[in-house]
PDB file of N, CA, C and O in Angstrom:
ATOM      1  N   MET A   1     -25.419 -34.034 -90.547  1.00  0.00           N
ATOM      2  CA  MET A   1     -24.277 -32.849 -90.662  1.00  0.00           C
ATOM      3  C   MET A   1     -22.871 -33.275 -90.282  1.00  0.00           C
ATOM      4  O   MET A   1     -22.605 -34.227 -89.549  1.00  0.00           O
ATOM      5  N   VAL A   2     -22.284 -32.725 -90.677  1.00  0.00           N
ATOM      6  CA  VAL A   2     -20.748 -32.592 -90.561  1.00  0.00           C
ATOM      7  C   VAL A   2     -19.724 -31.495 -90.559  1.00  0.00           C
ATOM      8  O   VAL A   2     -19.349 -30.924 -91.584  1.00  0.00           O
ATOM      9  N   TYR A   3     -19.194 -31.171 -89.065  1.00  0.00           N
ATOM     10  CA  TYR A   3     -18.872 -30.189 -88.834  1.00  0.00           C
ATOM     11  C   TYR A   3     -19.992 -28.683 -89.126  1.00  0.00           C
ATOM     12  O   TYR A   3     -19.636 -27.505 -89.110  1.00  0.00           O
ATOM     13  N   GLY A   4     -21.162 -29.144 -89.337  1.00  0.00           N
ATOM     14  CA  GLY A   4     -22.183 -27.849 -89.173  1.00  0.00           C
ATOM     15  C   GLY A   4     -22.321 -27.412 -90.615  1.00  0.00           C
ATOM     16  O   GLY A   4     -22.734 -26.320 -91.006  1.00  0.00           O
ATOM     17  N   MET A   5     -21.791 -28.735 -91.557  1.00  0.00           N
ATOM     18  CA  MET A   5     -21.832 -27.886 -92.813  1.00  0.00           C
ATOM     19  C   MET A   5     -23.793 -28.841 -93.758  1.00  0.00           C
ATOM     20  O   MET A   5     -23.859 -29.960 -94.268  1.00  0.00           O
ATOM     21  N   GLN A   6     -24.478 -28.228 -93.672  1.00  0.00           N
ATOM     22  CA  GLN A   6     -25.605 -28.402 -94.514  1.00  0.00           C
ATOM     23  C   GLN A   6     -25.496 -28.700 -96.052  1.00  0.00           C
ATOM     24  O   GLN A   6     -26.296 -29.544 -96.455  1.00  0.00           O
ATOM     25  N   ASN A   7     -24.883 -28.307 -96.724  1.00  0.00           N
ATOM     26  CA  ASN A   7     -24.306 -28.725 -98.307  1.00  0.00           C
ATOM     27  C   ASN A   7     -23.007 -27.917 -98.485  1.00  0.00           C
ATOM     28  O   ASN A   7     -22.298 -27.012 -98.046  1.00  0.00           O
ATOM     29  N   ILE A   8     -23.192 -28.936 -99.504  1.00  0.00           N
ATOM     30  CA  ILE A   8     -21.513 -29.597-100.004  1.00  0.00           C
ATOM     31  C   ILE A   8     -21.688 -29.448-101.417  1.00  0.00           C
ATOM     32  O   ILE A   8     -22.795 -29.719-101.882  1.00  0.00           O
ATOM     33  N   VAL A   9     -20.527 -28.956-102.371  1.00  0.00           N
ATOM     34  CA  VAL A   9     -19.909 -29.475-103.611  1.00  0.00           C
ATOM     35  C   VAL A   9     -18.831 -30.020-103.538  1.00  0.00           C
ATOM     36  O   VAL A   9     -17.870 -29.442-103.028  1.00  0.00           O
ATOM     37  N   VAL A  10     -18.775 -30.904-103.894  1.00  0.00           N
ATOM     38  CA  VAL A  10     -17.553 -32.004-104.629  1.00  0.00           C
ATOM     39  C   VAL A  10     -16.564 -31.566-105.857  1.00  0.00           C
ATOM     40  O   VAL A  10     -16.781 -32.091-106.949  1.00  0.00           O
ATOM     41  N   GLU A  11     -15.944 -31.026-105.786  1.00  0.00           N
ATOM     42  CA  GLU A  11     -15.472 -30.664-107.346  1.00  0.00           C
ATOM     43  C   GLU A  11     -14.192 -31.085-107.512  1.00  0.00           C
ATOM     44  O   GLU A  11     -13.309 -30.813-106.698  1.00  0.00           O
ATOM     45  N   THR A  12     -13.920 -32.063-109.015  1.00  0.00           N
ATOM     46  CA  THR A  12     -12.563 -32.862-109.242  1.00  0.00           C
ATOM     47  C   THR A  12     -12.683 -32.674-110.481  1.00  0.00           C
ATOM     48  O   THR A  12     -13.658 -32.338-111.153  1.00  0.00           O
ATOM     49  N   GLU A  13     -11.523 -32.933-110.779  1.00  0.00           N
ATOM     50  CA  GLU A  13     -11.075 -32.828-112.137  1.00  0.00           C
ATOM     51  C   GLU A  13     -11.055 -34.177-113.132  1.00  0.00           C
ATOM     52  O   GLU A  13     -10.677 -34.305-114.297  1.00  0.00           O
ATOM     53  N   SER A  14     -11.678 -35.219-112.084  1.00  0.00           N
ATOM     54  CA  SER A  14     -11.841 -36.524-112.667  1.00  0.00           C
ATOM     55  C   SER A  14     -12.832 -36.300-113.352  1.00  0.00           C
ATOM     56  O   SER A  14     -13.693 -35.846-112.598  1.00  0.00           O
ATOM     57  N   GLN A  15     -13.381 -36.396-114.873  1.00  0.00           N
ATOM     58  CA  GLN A  15     -15.082 -36.883-115.323  1.00  0.00           C
ATOM     59  C   GLN A  15     -15.502 -38.354-114.565  1.00  0.00           C
ATOM     60  O   GLN A  15     -16.540 -38.597-113.949  1.00  0.00           O
ATOM     61  N   THR A  16     -14.115 -39.421-114.870  1.00  0.00           N
ATOM     62  CA  THR A  16     -15.177 -40.720-114.179  1.00  0.00           C
ATOM     63  C   THR A  16     -15.403 -40.529-112.862  1.00  0.00           C
ATOM     64  O   THR A  16     -16.376 -40.982-112.258  1.00  0.00           O
ATOM     65  N   LEU A  17     -14.401 -39.770-112.321  1.00  0.00           N
ATOM     66  CA  LEU A  17     -14.694 -40.284-110.796  1.00  0.00           C
ATOM     67  C   LEU A  17     -16.358 -39.183-110.599  1.00  0.00           C
ATOM     68  O   LEU A  17     -17.308 -39.633-109.959  1.00  0.00           O
ATOM     69  N   VAL A  18     -16.392 -38.240-111.045  1.00  0.00           N
ATOM     70  CA  VAL A  18     -17.779 -37.724-111.066  1.00  0.00           C
ATOM     71  C   VAL A  18     -18.748 -38.817-111.572  1.00  0.00           C
ATOM     72  O   VAL A  18     -19.772 -38.851-110.889  1.00  0.00           O
ATOM     73  N   LYS A  19     -18.726 -39.403-112.224  1.00  0.00           N
ATOM     74  CA  LYS A  19     -19.674 -40.319-113.017  1.00  0.00           C
ATOM     75  C   LYS A  19     -19.494 -41.696-112.109  1.00  0.00           C
ATOM     76  O   LYS A  19     -20.124 -42.747-112.220  1.00  0.00           O
ATOM     77  N   ALA A  20     -18.680 -41.436-111.389  1.00  0.00           N
ATOM     78  CA  ALA A  20     -18.723 -42.767-110.422  1.00  0.00           C
ATOM     79  C   ALA A  20     -19.771 -42.476-109.199  1.00  0.00           C
ATOM     80  O   ALA A  20     -20.628 -43.078-108.552  1.00  0.00           O
ATOM     81  N   LEU A  21     -19.190 -41.221-109.281  1.00  0.00           N
ATOM     82  CA  LEU A  21     -20.532 -40.662-107.962  1.00  0.00           C
ATOM     83  C   LEU A  21     -21.635 -40.112-108.464  1.00  0.00           C
ATOM     84  O   LEU A  21     -22.219 -39.407-107.640  1.00  0.00           O
ATOM     85  N   GLN A  22     -21.993 -40.157-109.216  1.00  0.00           N
ATOM     86  CA  GLN A  22     -23.438 -39.339-110.022  1.00  0.00           C
ATOM     87  C   GLN A  22     -24.073 -40.867-110.191  1.00  0.00           C
ATOM     88  O   GLN A  22     -25.239 -40.872-109.797  1.00  0.00           O
ATOM     89  N   MET A  23     -23.707 -41.929-110.583  1.00  0.00           N
ATOM     90  CA  MET A  23     -24.806 -42.870-111.279  1.00  0.00           C
ATOM     91  C   MET A  23     -23.715 -44.402-110.770  1.00  0.00           C
ATOM     92  O   MET A  23     -22.497 -44.392-110.593  1.00  0.00           O
ATOM     93  N   CYS A  24     -24.580 -45.479-110.654  1.00  0.00           N
ATOM     94  CA  CYS A  24     -24.534 -46.602-110.654  1.00  0.00           C
ATOM     95  C   CYS A  24     -23.120 -47.238-111.343  1.00  0.00           C
ATOM     96  O   CYS A  24     -22.441 -47.997-110.652  1.00  0.00           O
ATOM     97  N   GLU A  25     -22.846 -47.024-112.233  1.00  0.00           N
ATOM     98  CA  GLU A  25     -22.479 -47.499-112.966  1.00  0.00           C
ATOM     99  C   GLU A  25     -21.244 -48.444-112.567  1.00  0.00           C
ATOM    100  O   GLU A  25     -21.188 -49.621-112.923  1.00  0.00           O
ATOM    101  N   TYR A  26     -20.032 -47.667-111.613  1.00  0.00           N
ATOM    102  CA  TYR A  26     -19.154 -48.032-111.223  1.00  0.00           C
ATOM    103  C   TYR A  26     -19.164 -48.899-110.003  1.00  0.00           C
ATOM    104  O   TYR A  26     -18.183 -49.287-109.369  1.00  0.00           O
ATOM    105  N   ASP A  27     -20.735 -49.199-109.724  1.00  0.00           N
ATOM    106  CA  ASP A  27     -20.566 -49.554-107.802  1.00  0.00           C
ATOM    107  C   ASP A  27     -20.321 -50.819-107.744  1.00  0.00           C
ATOM    108  O   ASP A  27     -20.189 -51.368-106.650  1.00  0.00           O
ATOM    109  N   LEU A  28     -20.178 -51.772-109.377  1.00  0.00           N
ATOM    110  CA  LEU A  28     -20.007 -52.900-108.638  1.00  0.00           C
ATOM    111  C   LEU A  28     -19.087 -53.417-109.144  1.00  0.00           C
ATOM    112  O   LEU A  28     -19.030 -54.646-109.187  1.00  0.00           O
ATOM    113  N   ALA A  29     -17.811 -52.392-109.828  1.00  0.00           N
ATOM    114  CA  ALA A  29     -16.249 -52.225-110.166  1.00  0.00           C
ATOM    115  C   ALA A  29     -15.701 -53.062-108.606  1.00  0.00           C
ATOM    116  O   ALA A  29     -16.213 -53.281-107.508  1.00  0.00           O
ATOM    117  N   LEU A  30     -14.294 -53.363-109.312  1.00  0.00           N
ATOM    118  CA  LEU A  30     -13.285 -53.224-108.148  1.00  0.00           C
ATOM    119  C   LEU A  30     -13.100 -51.963-107.203  1.00  0.00           C
ATOM    120  O   LEU A  30     -12.624 -50.841-107.378  1.00  0.00           O
ATOM    121  N   GLY A  31     -13.651 -52.589-106.177  1.00  0.00           N
ATOM    122  CA  GLY A  31     -13.253 -50.875-105.271  1.00  0.00           C
ATOM    123  C   GLY A  31     -14.408 -50.253-105.449  1.00  0.00           C
ATOM    124  O   GLY A  31     -14.340 -49.299-104.675  1.00  0.00           O
ATOM    125  N   GLY A  32     -15.741 -50.199-106.164  1.00  0.00           N
ATOM    126  CA  GLY A  32     -17.303 -50.079-106.204  1.00  0.00           C
ATOM    127  C   GLY A  32     -17.855 -49.328-104.523  1.00  0.00           C
ATOM    128  O   GLY A  32     -18.551 -48.321-104.399  1.00  0.00           O
ATOM    129  N   VAL A  33     -17.322 -50.130-103.476  1.00  0.00           N
ATOM    130  CA  VAL A  33     -18.029 -49.972-102.679  1.00  0.00           C
ATOM    131  C   VAL A  33     -18.016 -48.980-101.666  1.00  0.00           C
ATOM    132  O   VAL A  33     -18.665 -48.617-100.685  1.00  0.00           O
ATOM    133  N   LEU A  34     -16.536 -48.565-102.617  1.00  0.00           N
ATOM    134  CA  LEU A  34     -16.177 -46.806-102.017  1.00  0.00           C
ATOM    135  C   LEU A  34     -17.076 -45.581-102.684  1.00  0.00           C
ATOM    136  O   LEU A  34     -17.507 -44.498-102.288  1.00  0.00           O
ATOM    137  N   PHE A  35     -17.126 -46.420-104.033  1.00  0.00           N
ATOM    138  CA  PHE A  35     -18.236 -44.869-104.677  1.00  0.00           C
ATOM    139  C   PHE A  35     -19.564 -45.284-103.936  1.00  0.00           C
ATOM    140  O   PHE A  35     -20.355 -44.369-103.705  1.00  0.00           O
ATOM    141  N   ARG A  36     -19.938 -46.706-103.492  1.00  0.00           N
ATOM    142  CA  ARG A  36     -21.470 -46.987-103.263  1.00  0.00           C
ATOM    143  C   ARG A  36     -21.885 -45.999-101.227  1.00  0.00           C
ATOM    144  O   ARG A  36     -22.900 -45.428-100.829  1.00  0.00           O
ATOM    145  N   GLU A  37     -20.303 -46.313-100.413  1.00  0.00           N
ATOM    146  CA  GLU A  37     -19.981 -45.375 -99.399  1.00  0.00           C
ATOM    147  C   GLU A  37     -20.379 -44.081 -99.200  1.00  0.00           C
ATOM    148  O   GLU A  37     -20.947 -43.513 -98.267  1.00  0.00           O
ATOM    149  N   THR A  38     -19.693 -43.501-100.970  1.00  0.00           N
ATOM    150  CA  THR A  38     -18.964 -42.418-100.183  1.00  0.00           C
ATOM    151  C   THR A  38     -20.830 -41.320-100.708  1.00  0.00           C
ATOM    152  O   THR A  38     -21.304 -40.215-100.447  1.00  0.00           O
ATOM    153  N   LYS A  39     -21.247 -42.582-101.545  1.00  0.00           N
ATOM    154  CA  LYS A  39     -22.609 -41.639-102.251  1.00  0.00           C
ATOM    155  C   LYS A  39     -23.555 -41.739-100.974  1.00  0.00           C
ATOM    156  O   LYS A  39     -24.239 -40.751-100.705  1.00  0.00           O
ATOM    157  N   PHE A  40     -23.635 -42.893-100.159  1.00  0.00           N
ATOM    158  CA  PHE A  40     -24.350 -42.846 -99.295  1.00  0.00           C
ATOM    159  C   PHE A  40     -24.271 -42.166 -97.712  1.00  0.00           C
ATOM    160  O   PHE A  40     -25.177 -42.148 -96.879  1.00  0.00           O
ATOM    161  N   ILE A  41     -22.403 -41.424 -97.542  1.00  0.00           N
ATOM    162  CA  ILE A  41     -22.350 -40.330 -96.705  1.00  0.00           C
ATOM    163  C   ILE A  41     -23.086 -38.909 -96.924  1.00  0.00           C
ATOM    164  O   ILE A  41     -23.738 -38.197 -96.160  1.00  0.00           O
ATOM    165  N   LEU A  42     -22.638 -38.762 -98.563  1.00  0.00           N
ATOM    166  CA  LEU A  42     -22.857 -37.704 -98.793  1.00  0.00           C
ATOM    167  C   LEU A  42     -24.707 -37.297 -98.585  1.00  0.00           C
ATOM    168  O   LEU A  42     -25.108 -36.248 -98.082  1.00  0.00           O
ATOM    169  N   SER A  43     -25.566 -38.372 -99.093  1.00  0.00           N
ATOM    170  CA  SER A  43     -26.886 -38.268 -98.998  1.00  0.00           C
ATOM    171  C   SER A  43     -27.705 -38.695 -97.917  1.00  0.00           C
ATOM    172  O   SER A  43     -28.906 -38.966 -97.929  1.00  0.00           O
ATOM    173  N   THR A  44     -26.556 -38.728 -96.598  1.00  0.00           N
ATOM    174  CA  THR A  44     -27.624 -38.694 -95.251  1.00  0.00           C
ATOM    175  C   THR A  44     -27.027 -37.799 -94.371  1.00  0.00           C
ATOM    176  O   THR A  44     -27.618 -37.434 -93.354  1.00  0.00           O
ATOM    177  N   SER A  45     -25.015 -37.098 -94.897  1.00  0.00           N
ATOM    178  CA  SER A  45     -24.567 -36.157 -94.048  1.00  0.00           C
ATOM    179  C   SER A  45     -24.622 -34.881 -94.599  1.00  0.00           C
ATOM    180  O   SER A  45     -23.868 -33.984 -94.220  1.00  0.00           O
ATOM    181  N   PHE A  46     -25.561 -34.718 -95.569  1.00  0.00           N
ATOM    182  CA  PHE A  46     -25.681 -32.811 -95.882  1.00  0.00           C
ATOM    183  C   PHE A  46     -27.116 -32.921 -96.230  1.00  0.00           C
ATOM    184  O   PHE A  46     -27.727 -33.990 -96.215  1.00  0.00           O
ATOM    185  N   ASN A  47     -27.719 -31.581 -96.597  1.00  0.00           N
ATOM    186  CA  ASN A  47     -29.062 -31.097 -96.765  1.00  0.00           C
ATOM    187  C   ASN A  47     -29.041 -31.712 -98.249  1.00  0.00           C
ATOM    188  O   ASN A  47     -29.793 -32.603 -98.644  1.00  0.00           O
ATOM    189  N   SER A  48     -28.241 -31.199 -98.849  1.00  0.00           N
ATOM    190  CA  SER A  48     -28.140 -31.097-100.065  1.00  0.00           C
ATOM    191  C   SER A  48     -26.419 -31.868-100.617  1.00  0.00           C
ATOM    192  O   SER A  48     -25.527 -31.981 -99.777  1.00  0.00           O
ATOM    193  N   SER A  49     -26.226 -32.267-101.909  1.00  0.00           N
ATOM    194  CA  SER A  49     -24.617 -32.215-101.807  1.00  0.00           C
ATOM    195  C   SER A  49     -24.990 -32.473-103.086  1.00  0.00           C
ATOM    196  O   SER A  49     -26.141 -32.831-103.337  1.00  0.00           O
ATOM    197  N   SER A  50     -23.710 -32.263-104.385  1.00  0.00           N
ATOM    198  CA  SER A  50     -23.716 -32.115-105.749  1.00  0.00           C
ATOM    199  C   SER A  50     -22.190 -32.358-106.080  1.00  0.00           C
ATOM    200  O   SER A  50     -21.497 -31.573-105.433  1.00  0.00           O
ATOM    201  N   VAL A  51     -21.379 -33.286-106.968  1.00  0.00           N
ATOM    202  CA  VAL A  51     -19.987 -33.530-106.877  1.00  0.00           C
ATOM    203  C   VAL A  51     -20.237 -33.003-109.024  1.00  0.00           C
ATOM    204  O   VAL A  51     -21.205 -33.271-109.736  1.00  0.00           O
ATOM    205  N   ILE A  52     -19.350 -32.481-109.284  1.00  0.00           N
ATOM    206  CA  ILE A  52     -19.340 -31.443-110.466  1.00  0.00           C
ATOM    207  C   ILE A  52     -17.749 -31.971-110.758  1.00  0.00           C
ATOM    208  O   ILE A  52     -16.946 -32.504-109.991  1.00  0.00           O
ATOM    209  N   HIS A  53     -17.653 -31.652-111.981  1.00  0.00           N
ATOM    210  CA  HIS A  53     -16.183 -31.173-113.011  1.00  0.00           C
ATOM    211  C   HIS A  53     -15.415 -30.314-112.658  1.00  0.00           C
ATOM    212  O   HIS A  53     -16.108 -29.305-112.790  1.00  0.00           O
ATOM    213  N   GLY A  54     -14.713 -30.077-112.391  1.00  0.00           N
ATOM    214  CA  GLY A  54     -13.613 -28.585-112.528  1.00  0.00           C
ATOM    215  C   GLY A  54     -12.747 -29.082-112.950  1.00  0.00           C
ATOM    216  O   GLY A  54     -12.417 -30.265-112.873  1.00  0.00           O
ATOM    217  N   TYR A  55     -12.084 -27.910-113.644  1.00  0.00           N
ATOM    218  CA  TYR A  55     -11.055 -28.328-114.527  1.00  0.00           C
ATOM    219  C   TYR A  55      -9.461 -27.617-113.468  1.00  0.00           C
ATOM    220  O   TYR A  55      -9.545 -26.834-112.522  1.00  0.00           O
ATOM    221  N   ARG A  56      -8.432 -28.095-113.929  1.00  0.00           N
ATOM    222  CA  ARG A  56      -7.192 -28.582-113.509  1.00  0.00           C
ATOM    223  C   ARG A  56      -6.860 -26.810-112.657  1.00  0.00           C
ATOM    224  O   ARG A  56      -6.390 -26.673-111.528  1.00  0.00           O
ATOM    225  N   SER A  57      -7.300 -25.587-113.671  1.00  0.00           N
ATOM    226  CA  SER A  57      -7.226 -24.317-113.366  1.00  0.00           C
ATOM    227  C   SER A  57      -7.582 -23.964-112.018  1.00  0.00           C
ATOM    228  O   SER A  57      -6.915 -23.620-111.042  1.00  0.00           O
ATOM    229  N   SER A  58      -9.022 -24.169-112.256  1.00  0.00           N
ATOM    230  CA  SER A  58     -10.027 -23.997-110.879  1.00  0.00           C
ATOM    231  C   SER A  58      -9.403 -24.628-109.484  1.00  0.00           C
ATOM    232  O   SER A  58      -9.418 -24.191-108.333  1.00  0.00           O
ATOM    233  N   GLN A  59      -8.832 -25.870-110.074  1.00  0.00           N
ATOM    234  CA  GLN A  59      -8.641 -26.357-108.972  1.00  0.00           C
ATOM    235  C   GLN A  59      -7.430 -26.125-107.931  1.00  0.00           C
ATOM    236  O   GLN A  59      -7.269 -26.510-106.773  1.00  0.00           O
ATOM    237  N   LYS A  60      -6.646 -25.348-108.795  1.00  0.00           N
ATOM    238  CA  LYS A  60      -5.355 -24.554-108.132  1.00  0.00           C
ATOM    239  C   LYS A  60      -5.425 -23.803-106.643  1.00  0.00           C
ATOM    240  O   LYS A  60      -4.680 -23.855-105.665  1.00  0.00           O
ATOM    241  N   LYS A  61      -7.184 -22.773-107.038  1.00  0.00           N
ATOM    242  CA  LYS A  61      -7.569 -21.868-106.645  1.00  0.00           C
ATOM    243  C   LYS A  61      -7.812 -22.644-105.054  1.00  0.00           C
ATOM    244  O   LYS A  61      -7.170 -22.170-104.116  1.00  0.00           O
ATOM    245  N   ILE A  62      -8.938 -24.076-104.732  1.00  0.00           N
ATOM    246  CA  ILE A  62      -9.161 -24.857-103.531  1.00  0.00           C
ATOM    247  C   ILE A  62      -8.093 -25.711-103.088  1.00  0.00           C
ATOM    248  O   ILE A  62      -8.124 -26.667-102.313  1.00  0.00           O
ATOM    249  N   HIS A  63      -7.378 -25.318-103.566  1.00  0.00           N
ATOM    250  CA  HIS A  63      -5.761 -26.445-102.744  1.00  0.00           C
ATOM    251  C   HIS A  63      -5.646 -26.271-101.685  1.00  0.00           C
ATOM    252  O   HIS A  63      -5.682 -27.265-100.960  1.00  0.00           O
ATOM    253  N   GLY A  64      -5.462 -25.020-101.110  1.00  0.00           N
ATOM    254  CA  GLY A  64      -5.067 -24.013 -99.689  1.00  0.00           C
ATOM    255  C   GLY A  64      -6.243 -24.633 -98.885  1.00  0.00           C
ATOM    256  O   GLY A  64      -5.877 -25.136 -97.822  1.00  0.00           O
ATOM    257  N   TYR A  65      -7.801 -24.726 -99.197  1.00  0.00           N
ATOM    258  CA  TYR A  65      -8.873 -25.302 -98.331  1.00  0.00           C
ATOM    259  C   TYR A  65      -8.725 -26.492 -97.895  1.00  0.00           C
ATOM    260  O   TYR A  65      -9.019 -26.552 -96.701  1.00  0.00           O
ATOM    261  N   ARG A  66      -8.253 -27.903 -98.527  1.00  0.00           N
ATOM    262  CA  ARG A  66      -8.096 -29.251 -98.252  1.00  0.00           C
ATOM    263  C   ARG A  66      -7.740 -29.051 -96.896  1.00  0.00           C
ATOM    264  O   ARG A  66      -6.756 -28.350 -96.662  1.00  0.00           O
ATOM    265  N   SER A  67      -8.390 -29.559 -95.952  1.00  0.00           N
ATOM    266  CA  SER A  67      -8.550 -30.221 -95.045  1.00  0.00           C
ATOM    267  C   SER A  67      -6.670 -31.061 -94.796  1.00  0.00           C
ATOM    268  O   SER A  67      -6.121 -31.911 -95.496  1.00  0.00           O
ATOM    269  N   CYS A  68      -6.254 -30.479 -93.762  1.00  0.00           N
ATOM    270  CA  CYS A  68      -4.626 -30.998 -93.465  1.00  0.00           C
ATOM    271  C   CYS A  68      -4.835 -32.828 -93.026  1.00  0.00           C
ATOM    272  O   CYS A  68      -4.106 -33.818 -92.965  1.00  0.00           O
ATOM    273  N   ASN A  69      -5.883 -32.587 -92.857  1.00  0.00           N
ATOM    274  CA  ASN A  69      -6.349 -34.233 -92.067  1.00  0.00           C
ATOM    275  C   ASN A  69      -6.658 -35.568 -93.157  1.00  0.00           C
ATOM    276  O   ASN A  69      -6.561 -36.748 -92.822  1.00  0.00           O
ATOM    277  N   MET A  70      -7.073 -35.051 -94.617  1.00  0.00           N
ATOM    278  CA  MET A  70      -7.549 -35.707 -95.525  1.00  0.00           C
ATOM    279  C   MET A  70      -6.539 -37.129 -95.805  1.00  0.00           C
ATOM    280  O   MET A  70      -5.351 -36.808 -95.772  1.00  0.00           O
ATOM    281  N   HIS A  71      -6.632 -37.760 -95.918  1.00  0.00           N
ATOM    282  CA  HIS A  71      -6.436 -39.522 -96.141  1.00  0.00           C
ATOM    283  C   HIS A  71      -5.877 -39.514 -97.901  1.00  0.00           C
ATOM    284  O   HIS A  71      -6.642 -39.075 -98.760  1.00  0.00           O
ATOM    285  N   PRO A  72      -4.799 -39.925 -98.188  1.00  0.00           N
ATOM    286  CA  PRO A  72      -4.551 -40.126 -99.611  1.00  0.00           C
ATOM    287  C   PRO A  72      -5.875 -41.136-100.065  1.00  0.00           C
ATOM    288  O   PRO A  72      -6.468 -41.981 -99.394  1.00  0.00           O
ATOM    289  N   LEU A  73      -6.065 -40.735-101.351  1.00  0.00           N
ATOM    290  CA  LEU A  73      -7.273 -41.892-102.060  1.00  0.00           C
ATOM    291  C   LEU A  73      -6.050 -43.351-102.152  1.00  0.00           C
ATOM    292  O   LEU A  73      -4.837 -43.464-101.973  1.00  0.00           O
ATOM    293  N   PRO A  74      -7.015 -44.153-102.475  1.00  0.00           N
ATOM    294  CA  PRO A  74      -6.771 -45.549-102.975  1.00  0.00           C
ATOM    295  C   PRO A  74      -6.289 -45.389-104.258  1.00  0.00           C
ATOM    296  O   PRO A  74      -6.814 -44.641-105.083  1.00  0.00           O
ATOM    297  N   ALA A  75      -5.089 -46.215-104.500  1.00  0.00           N
ATOM    298  CA  ALA A  75      -4.206 -46.395-106.003  1.00  0.00           C
ATOM    299  C   ALA A  75      -5.518 -46.305-107.191  1.00  0.00           C
ATOM    300  O   ALA A  75      -5.453 -45.584-108.186  1.00  0.00           O
ATOM    301  N   PHE A  76      -6.943 -47.376-106.781  1.00  0.00           N
ATOM    302  CA  PHE A  76      -7.558 -47.379-108.171  1.00  0.00           C
ATOM    303  C   PHE A  76      -8.037 -46.532-108.610  1.00  0.00           C
ATOM    304  O   PHE A  76      -8.381 -46.476-109.791  1.00  0.00           O
ATOM    305  N   VAL A  77      -8.274 -45.141-107.297  1.00  0.00           N
ATOM    306  CA  VAL A  77      -9.046 -43.764-107.389  1.00  0.00           C
ATOM    307  C   VAL A  77      -8.493 -43.270-108.280  1.00  0.00           C
ATOM    308  O   VAL A  77      -8.867 -42.913-109.397  1.00  0.00           O
ATOM    309  N   ASN A  78      -6.932 -43.227-107.427  1.00  0.00           N
ATOM    310  CA  ASN A  78      -5.455 -41.933-108.174  1.00  0.00           C
ATOM    311  C   ASN A  78      -5.516 -42.900-109.810  1.00  0.00           C
ATOM    312  O   ASN A  78      -5.593 -42.194-110.816  1.00  0.00           O
ATOM    313  N   ASN A  79      -5.482 -44.358-110.007  1.00  0.00           N
ATOM    314  CA  ASN A  79      -5.386 -44.475-111.349  1.00  0.00           C
ATOM    315  C   ASN A  79      -6.971 -44.331-112.522  1.00  0.00           C
ATOM    316  O   ASN A  79      -7.149 -44.474-113.731  1.00  0.00           O
ATOM    317  N   LEU A  80      -7.666 -44.056-111.591  1.00  0.00           N
ATOM    318  CA  LEU A  80      -8.921 -43.429-112.942  1.00  0.00           C
ATOM    319  C   LEU A  80      -9.092 -42.075-113.012  1.00  0.00           C
ATOM    320  O   LEU A  80      -9.823 -41.746-113.946  1.00  0.00           O
ATOM    321  N   SER A  81      -8.478 -40.772-112.047  1.00  0.00           N
ATOM    322  CA  SER A  81      -8.474 -39.900-112.448  1.00  0.00           C
ATOM    323  C   SER A  81      -6.785 -39.609-113.045  1.00  0.00           C
ATOM    324  O   SER A  81      -6.627 -38.402-113.230  1.00  0.00           O
ATOM    325  N   VAL A  82      -5.639 -40.362-113.346  1.00  0.00           N
ATOM    326  CA  VAL A  82      -4.537 -40.095-114.265  1.00  0.00           C
ATOM    327  C   VAL A  82      -5.159 -40.567-115.419  1.00  0.00           C
ATOM    328  O   VAL A  82      -4.977 -39.946-116.467  1.00  0.00           O
ATOM    329  N   SER A  83      -5.860 -41.560-115.403  1.00  0.00           N
ATOM    330  CA  SER A  83      -6.224 -42.099-116.959  1.00  0.00           C
ATOM    331  C   SER A  83      -7.547 -40.968-117.679  1.00  0.00           C
ATOM    332  O   SER A  83      -7.787 -40.549-118.812  1.00  0.00           O
ATOM    333  N   ASP A  84      -8.094 -40.818-116.490  1.00  0.00           N
ATOM    334  CA  ASP A  84      -9.454 -39.669-116.890  1.00  0.00           C
ATOM    335  C   ASP A  84      -8.354 -38.348-117.854  1.00  0.00           C
ATOM    336  O   ASP A  84      -8.329 -38.040-119.046  1.00  0.00           O
ATOM    337  N   TYR A  85      -7.444 -37.774-116.458  1.00  0.00           N
ATOM    338  CA  TYR A  85      -6.970 -36.838-117.536  1.00  0.00           C
ATOM    339  C   TYR A  85      -5.938 -36.814-118.403  1.00  0.00           C
ATOM    340  O   TYR A  85      -5.605 -35.824-119.054  1.00  0.00           O
ATOM    341  N   ALA A  86      -5.260 -38.206-118.443  1.00  0.00           N
ATOM    342  CA  ALA A  86      -4.752 -38.362-119.877  1.00  0.00           C
ATOM    343  C   ALA A  86      -5.459 -38.094-121.201  1.00  0.00           C
ATOM    344  O   ALA A  86      -4.951 -37.449-122.119  1.00  0.00           O
ATOM    345  N   THR A  87      -6.815 -38.709-121.227  1.00  0.00           N
ATOM    346  CA  THR A  87      -7.686 -38.919-122.131  1.00  0.00           C
ATOM    347  C   THR A  87      -7.998 -37.248-122.781  1.00  0.00           C
ATOM    348  O   THR A  87      -8.062 -36.996-123.984  1.00  0.00           O
ATOM    349  N   THR A  88      -8.158 -36.273-121.707  1.00  0.00           N
ATOM    350  CA  THR A  88      -8.419 -34.855-121.974  1.00  0.00           C
ATOM    351  C   THR A  88      -7.600 -34.367-122.620  1.00  0.00           C
ATOM    352  O   THR A  88      -7.683 -33.178-122.927  1.00  0.00           O
TER     353      THR A  88
END
């Protein structure tokens, strides 16, 4: 458990990131080790976890709850998010 949390829902506006964390499709891609590691952490650190797609309007509601200790995402993850958002 992380900080006493047993269940976690990860919400992102990137459908590509949701796919990458729900399936193995991106595991062998450049940087795929980050997706594999994230899935491993989610499965071993929590009793239950899910990754869901949320729209930008709902994202505004949760920005205030983000930890100030979060590190920026790697550039290739940002690129996936931006390209995914541009196609919607």
